[in-house]
N, C-alpha and C positions, 0 to 999 in steps of 0.2 A: 755380321753382328746386328743388331738392331734398334732402329734409330728412334732419337729421342726425341719427340715434339712436344711443344707448348699447352698446345691444344689439338686434339684430334674430335672431329665430328662424324657422326656415324647417320648419314641419309642426308636426299639430297633434293629433299621437296621445298616449300617455300621457306618453313623452318631452319632445315639443315645450310640452304644458301644463302640464305638471311645474315644466320652466326656466322656463314663464314667469311662473309663481306664486311660484317663488322669487326669480326677477328684480326681478317689480313690489314684492315687500315688501324686497328691497333698494333701494329706490328706483332700479332702472336704467332705469324706467319704458318696458320691451320692447315692441318691436313686432315681432306674431305673424303671420307672413301664413300662414294656414293653410291656401291651396291652395285649387284648386275641383273640378280631375279630374285631378290629376300624375300620370300611367299607370295609369290607373285606377282610383287610390285618390281617396276624398273627404275633406276637412275631419273630423278625428275619427279618422282612419288604418284600419288594420285593422281594430278590434273594428267598426266602424261595419258590419260586415258578419258580424257573431257577433250568434247570437241569444243564446244564456244563459252569464252570467260567473259561475260558483261558486266559482270559487279565487282571487279576488282580497279582500285582508283588508276587513272592517267591512263585507260584504252576506252576513251570513249567509245571509240566503233567495233570495240570488243577484240580480242584475241582468241586463238589458240591456246589449250595449256600446253600443246607441245612449244608453240612460239613463244609465250610466256615464261616459261621452265627452262628454253634456252636464252632467254636474254639473261635471267637470274643466272645459270653459269657461265656467261659474259662476262657478266659484271664480277660475279667471286673471284673467277681466274684473273682479269684484269687486275684488279687488286691484290693479286699475289698471292690466292690459295691454291695449293695442289691436288691434285685429283687423283683419285685411285678407280677402276672401273672394275670393281670384285666384292662380295660380300665378305663383311665381317664374322667370323665361323664361332668364335669362342672369345669371352674375354674375361679377365680375372679384377676384379675392383677391390678386394680383399688389402692391399698396399700398395701404396707409391713408390715408384712409377707405376704408373695402369699398364696392364698389358694388353694387347688387341691380337689376334691371330687372325691372316686376312690373305683371303684365296681359298677356292677349292678345296683343298688338301691342307689348310694350314698351314701353309708353308711362308708366311714371309711376319714374321714378328713385331711389331711397332710397339713404343715404350711411350705413354703421356702421361704429363704433370695434369694435364686436366680432361675433361670427356664432355662431348654433347651430346645427348643421342636423341636423335631427330628421326627416329624410323617409320613413325606414322603409326595412323589405324588402318585396316583393313575392310571395307565394307562387306556384310554379311548378302549372299544373295540364296533367291530358290536353286540354286543349281539344276535348272532348264536349260538343253541344249537351245531352245528357241529364246530365252531370255539372254542369253552370253550371247547367242548373234546379233541380238538388237541393242545391247550396251551401247550405249551414247547416239542412239538413233530412235528416242523415246522410253529405253529402259536406264532408270537413274537410279539414284541411293540418297540424291540430296536433291529436297525440293526447294530450298532459298536459292541452290545455285542453277537451276535448271527447269523450275516452275512458269518463268516469264516466259520460256517460249513458247508453252501451251494455254496464252492466255486466252481467255471465252471458249475452250476446250471440254471435252469430258477427260476424265483422268483416273486414272484407279490407285487406292494405295493398299498396299499389305502391310498387316503389323498388328499389334495388338498392345502393345507399352504407351508409353508419355510421348515417345516421338514419331509414332506411324502416329497419334491426336494432332500431335503439333504440326506433321505433317500435312496431314489432312483440313486443321484449321486455317493453316496457309496459304493452301490451295484453293481452297471453298474463296480465299479471296482475291484470286487469280482466275480462276477456272468456271467454267458452264456448270459444272456438277462433279461432285466427286462421289465415288464408292470405294470405301472402306473394307476390307475383305482380311476374317481374323480366320485363322482355323480353327478354334475352338470356342465354347460358348459365352468365356467370358475375360476380360479384358485384364488384363496386368496393369493400366496404367491409374494411374490415381483416380478417385471420383469426380474431383473438380474439372480433370481433361476430359473425362469422358460425358460427362453431363455436358460443357461446352460443345464438344463432337455432336451430344444427341438432340441438343436444341439448336444446332445449325440444319435448315432448311436443305441448304444446297448437298446434305452430306448423307447418303444413306448407308447403311451399314450391312453388313452380310456376314454373321456369325457362322462358326460349322462350315465354312467354304476352304475351298484352296484352288489357287489357279495352277493348272495343269499345264497351260501351254498360252505362249505371247503368239501371238500375230500382225503383221506377216512376212518372218522373213525374204520371204521370195519378193518381196516387197521393198525390202530395205526400210521397212518404218513399223512401228507400231498403231496398228488398225482396233486392237480389241484384245480381249484376254479370253480363255475357254476356264469357265471355273469348273469346279463338281462340289455339290451338297454332299457333304461327310455323311449327314444325315439319313437324305432321302437316294440316294444315289446316281441322281442325275448330274446332266453334263450342260451347262447353255453358255455359249459367247454373249460375253458384253463389252457392248463397240466403245471407245477411247483411243485417244490420240498420247498417251504416254502410262506407265507404270511405273510408281513411285518405290521400290523396297525399302520397305522404316523394319527392318528385321534385327539392327543392330551394328555395331562395327567391333574387330577382334582388335587392338593394339599390337603392334609389335614388339611384344617385349620378352619374345623365347628368350635370349641370349643374356637376358639379367636375373629370372627367375632364381630366388634363393639370394641373390646378393644388394636387391633395392629394395624396397618397400615400395606396394601397390596397394591401391584402393580396391577394393571387395569385389569390383567389375574390373581388376585387372590392369584399369592405366596404373601409370607411372604416379608415386604420390610426390606433389614438391611442394613447397613450402609456403605457404599463402603469398601470393606480391611477391614473387621470385622464381626462379627457374631452378632454388638447389633441389637435390632428390637427399635420399637418406644418409647416403655418402658423399664425404665431403670432398670437392673437386669435381664431381660430378652432376650435371645438369642437364634437364629433361625441357625439351620444348617442342611446340606442335599437336598432332592428334595423338602422339603417344602417352600425352599427359592432359589432353582435353578431349571431353566426351559432349562437350557441353556445347558449344559455338563449329567446332571442326569447318571453319572457311580457310581459304588460303592467306586471306590479310590478317586474322589474327594467328596465325600458326605464324607467319613472318615478324608478325609483331612478338611474340615469344623467341622466336630466334635472334633477333637485337637483344632482348635482354638476355638470352643466354649469354649473348656473346659479352654482355655488358658484366654479367655476372661472374662468369668467368675470368674478365682481365681483369676486376680488382679482386677477386681472389688470389686469383696467379701474383698480384701487386703486395698482397696483405702478407702473405704467403713466403715471398724474395724470391721470387721463382720468374720474375717478368722485370 
């Protein structure tokens, strides 16, 4: 017989685990389906692929992403959260209680009076073997997270949208020199962002270029990138200490397509100032609904909001 829960949390990054801590303290007896390998993400979310976290409050000496998420999980468990280490394979949000099928064979049905979605977003990468080998060793998808590690060094940014421009501008404030590489002649970024980058003397722009290889996996760190001029067909190396890939993120929303409203960019739509989605009793927290900030601390903040929203919603509907 299917178990009925007051709240089920899908995802176990900073948003999901913070939601679990708050929900448990509110005596909602949350179930957290922490994931197994959904879309390439593992329990703990993107921080599990991050080495040093130096910008999360409370860790003056820094902490590894894995250590931090383990502490989050321990705290949620200590407060009374129950965990299932598996993926949610299918959901039905058309009526309450909501239905969630968990496990590889969809062999475990759980019923939920409310659901908190914290499935996150996956950074898009170039797909190069050398890039994959050097992730978190100089290859990053977050300048705010990792830029300070390359202070006063030369770095490369790949991308052509507003995010790439923002990353390049941010890094120019820390690094000696920034090379911005884009495969097309024209940028998708706003004119204001383009102007800001073009006027920065520390940023060099290479259009109609692509990164062919990241050097040097044999050394275990980034020493440069080999780029190809798409017009001339020639290749050359560019020395750098880091490669920042800014070609977007993919929100993990496949489970909810056709059931929840999304923005045109694919992220879940929530009511402004809250975590309420388009379905009553379903809440969204963290990067699955936030393409603007994408930080662990902001994800944790919205996880708190989602638990409070769920608790209040359940109280109003006589379920808590």
